[in-house]
N, C-alpha and C positions, 0 to 999 in steps of 0.2 A: 504494500500500500504506500510505497514511496511516491509522494506527489510529483517528484521530478519526472517520473515516467509519463505524466499526464499534462505536461506544460502546454502542449499544443491546444489551442482553443477548441478544436474538434473533439479532443479526448476528454475535456473537462466534464462534460455531462456524463460520460461513461464512468469517470472517476467518482463523481457524486453518487451515481447509482450503485456502484460496487461498494462504496463506503457505507451507504445506508443499509444495503442488504447484509453486509458483513456485520455491522453493528447490531442489527436485529438479532442475530444469533448470539453474538458476544454479550449483549446486555443480559441475556438469560443466565450467564455464568458470572456476571459481575465485572465484565471487561468492556472496553470501548477503544476503537481506533480514533485518534484525534485527527484533525485536518492536517497536522504535521506528519502523520503516518506512524505515530507512536501509540503503543498499547498502554492504557492506563486502567487502574481499578476504579470502578464506580459502584453505586448502589445497585444491587442485582434486581433485575426486573422479575416479577413473579409470574406474569402471564404474557402471552403473545400480544394481547391488546396493549398492555403497558409498554412493551418493547416498541410496538408500532407507533404509539403516541410519542414516546421519547425521541425516536428517530425522526419522525415527521413533524416535530414541533415547529422547527424553523419554517418549513414549507407552509404550515397552517398559519403562522404569523404573517407571512408574506401575503397569503390569500386573504386573510381577514382584514389586512390593511390595504388591500388592493394596490400593492406596489407594482408598478409597471415593469415589464421584463427588462427594458433598457436601463431603468433606475437600478434594479437589482444587479445588473451586469457591471455597472460602474461604481456603485455605492454600497455594496454589500458589507464591506469591512466597516464603513462608518455606521451603518445600520446596526451591525452586531455590537459595536461599541456604544450604541445608543447616542451617537453624536448627531 
């Protein structure tokens, strides 16, 4: 899950998909892969629904706030910092 492998813009969506799917499984054993590609310990998810909610939380926030795709593309880091 080394992000350097996915630096090409075309591969970034694939990286995000793989990261989310991997984290769904890992959350069930109390682990998570960060955006930096490192594995960290987290609070273990008890159910598949909880794992899905935790992985998809950022997507839901974007949807709920109706953030335009172009804004997400260029301003996601600022958004995550709540700037």
